[in-house]
KOLVO-98283 format. One record per residue (C-alpha): residue number from 1; x, y, z. Coordinates in pm, 1 decimal. Layout:
REM residues N
<rec n="NUM" c1="X" c2="Y" c3="Z"/>
...
REM end
This chain:
REM residues 88
<rec n="1" c1="0.0" c2="0.0" c3="0.0"/>
<rec n="2" c1="135.3" c2="338.5" c3="-96.9"/>
<rec n="3" c1="188.3" c2="586.8" c3="184.8"/>
<rec n="4" c1="-18.4" c2="902.7" c3="216.5"/>
<rec n="5" c1="126.7" c2="1242.8" c3="141.0"/>
<rec n="6" c1="185.0" c2="1479.1" c3="431.8"/>
<rec n="7" c1="-27.1" c2="1797.7" c3="433.8"/>
<rec n="8" c1="149.1" c2="2115.7" c3="549.7"/>
<rec n="9" c1="17.8" c2="2473.0" c3="564.1"/>
<rec n="10" c1="221.5" c2="2773.8" c3="453.1"/>
<rec n="11" c1="188.1" c2="3133.7" c3="562.4"/>
<rec n="12" c1="-161.0" c2="3193.2" c3="699.8"/>
<rec n="13" c1="-336.9" c2="2899.7" c3="530.3"/>
<rec n="14" c1="-408.6" c2="2719.4" c3="858.4"/>
<rec n="15" c1="-546.8" c2="3041.6" c3="1008.8"/>
<rec n="16" c1="-766.4" c2="3085.3" c3="698.7"/>
<rec n="17" c1="-892.4" c2="2728.8" c3="738.8"/>
<rec n="18" c1="-983.5" c2="2782.2" c3="1104.4"/>
<rec n="19" c1="-1170.1" c2="3106.5" c3="1025.2"/>
<rec n="20" c1="-1363.5" c2="2945.0" c3="740.3"/>
<rec n="21" c1="-1472.7" c2="2648.6" c3="952.5"/>
<rec n="22" c1="-1574.2" c2="2880.8" c3="1236.9"/>
<rec n="23" c1="-1776.2" c2="3108.4" c3="1005.5"/>
<rec n="24" c1="-1910.0" c2="2832.1" c3="780.4"/>
<rec n="25" c1="-1935.7" c2="2503.2" c3="973.1"/>
<rec n="26" c1="-2155.8" c2="2373.4" c3="690.6"/>
<rec n="27" c1="-1843.7" c2="2363.2" c3="469.4"/>
<rec n="28" c1="-1633.3" c2="2157.7" c3="710.2"/>
<rec n="29" c1="-1717.2" c2="1823.2" c3="546.6"/>
<rec n="30" c1="-1637.6" c2="1956.8" c3="198.0"/>
<rec n="31" c1="-1303.7" c2="2091.8" c3="318.9"/>
<rec n="32" c1="-1214.7" c2="1760.9" c3="486.3"/>
<rec n="33" c1="-1296.8" c2="1572.1" c3="163.3"/>
<rec n="34" c1="-1070.9" c2="1801.9" c3="-41.2"/>
<rec n="35" c1="-782.1" c2="1774.1" c3="203.9"/>
<rec n="36" c1="-815.3" c2="1394.6" c3="216.2"/>
<rec n="37" c1="-804.2" c2="1387.1" c3="-164.3"/>
<rec n="38" c1="-467.2" c2="1564.8" c3="-147.4"/>
<rec n="39" c1="-326.0" c2="1290.8" c3="79.5"/>
<rec n="40" c1="-342.0" c2="1058.5" c3="-222.8"/>
<rec n="41" c1="-156.9" c2="1296.4" c3="-451.1"/>
<rec n="42" c1="-227.0" c2="1351.9" c3="-732.5"/>
<rec n="43" c1="-594.6" c2="1389.8" c3="-646.9"/>
<rec n="44" c1="-834.0" c2="1229.8" c3="-891.2"/>
<rec n="45" c1="-1106.3" c2="1494.0" c3="-860.0"/>
<rec n="46" c1="-1177.3" c2="1849.9" c3="-747.1"/>
<rec n="47" c1="-836.8" c2="1988.2" c3="-846.1"/>
<rec n="48" c1="-656.8" c2="2115.2" c3="-1154.3"/>
<rec n="49" c1="-286.5" c2="2025.7" c3="-1167.5"/>
<rec n="50" c1="5.0" c2="2173.2" c3="-1360.6"/>
<rec n="51" c1="383.7" c2="2137.0" c3="-1344.0"/>
<rec n="52" c1="580.3" c2="2448.7" c3="-1245.3"/>
<rec n="53" c1="950.4" c2="2471.7" c3="-1154.7"/>
<rec n="54" c1="974.7" c2="2102.5" c3="-1066.2"/>
<rec n="55" c1="664.7" c2="2097.2" c3="-848.3"/>
<rec n="56" c1="303.6" c2="2006.4" c3="-910.8"/>
<rec n="57" c1="90.0" c2="2314.7" c3="-852.4"/>
<rec n="58" c1="-277.6" c2="2259.4" c3="-776.2"/>
<rec n="59" c1="-593.0" c2="2461.1" c3="-734.6"/>
<rec n="60" c1="-949.8" c2="2352.0" c3="-676.1"/>
<rec n="61" c1="-1158.3" c2="2385.2" c3="-989.1"/>
<rec n="62" c1="-1466.3" c2="2610.1" c3="-974.8"/>
<rec n="63" c1="-1561.6" c2="2518.5" c3="-619.1"/>
<rec n="64" c1="-1721.3" c2="2697.6" c3="-325.9"/>
<rec n="65" c1="-1404.7" c2="2619.4" c3="-129.3"/>
<rec n="66" c1="-1084.1" c2="2714.9" c3="-312.2"/>
<rec n="67" c1="-763.8" c2="2540.7" c3="-204.2"/>
<rec n="68" c1="-434.7" c2="2606.5" c3="-378.8"/>
<rec n="69" c1="-75.0" c2="2508.8" c3="-323.8"/>
<rec n="70" c1="201.7" c2="2281.3" c3="-446.1"/>
<rec n="71" c1="329.2" c2="1929.6" c3="-397.8"/>
<rec n="72" c1="688.7" c2="1812.7" c3="-364.1"/>
<rec n="73" c1="731.3" c2="1454.2" c3="-487.7"/>
<rec n="74" c1="1074.8" c2="1421.3" c3="-323.7"/>
<rec n="75" c1="936.1" c2="1468.9" c3="28.0"/>
<rec n="76" c1="579.6" c2="1354.8" c3="-50.0"/>
<rec n="77" c1="454.7" c2="1679.1" c3="102.1"/>
<rec n="78" c1="154.2" c2="1881.0" c3="-12.6"/>
<rec n="79" c1="188.8" c2="2248.6" c3="79.2"/>
<rec n="80" c1="-140.8" c2="2438.4" c3="115.0"/>
<rec n="81" c1="-81.3" c2="2804.2" c3="27.5"/>
<rec n="82" c1="-430.0" c2="2948.2" c3="40.1"/>
<rec n="83" c1="-784.4" c2="2852.1" c3="137.7"/>
<rec n="84" c1="-1078.0" c2="3078.4" c3="55.1"/>
<rec n="85" c1="-1454.4" c2="3052.8" c3="13.0"/>
<rec n="86" c1="-1620.8" c2="3173.0" c3="-303.5"/>
<rec n="87" c1="-1981.6" c2="3268.4" c3="-347.6"/>
<rec n="88" c1="-2234.7" c2="3011.0" c3="-241.9"/>
REM end
């Protein structure tokens, strides 16, 4: 069985996540699903991927919850850069 990728948060991404869940507890399940999808990088749904400077850069595609960041295949780490909520 292949090991899961480690999820790390850069800058204020973890703070953004906490604020979103506090303000919009109805989105918590959606957010958890998206983050779990990133543990099995590359995710099979919800994200667009592209290669940039040796890393896979990802962003959620047309979602209420937008998650973006990059993944490092050498360390098997997914770095979350930003989490925001669009219009719902």
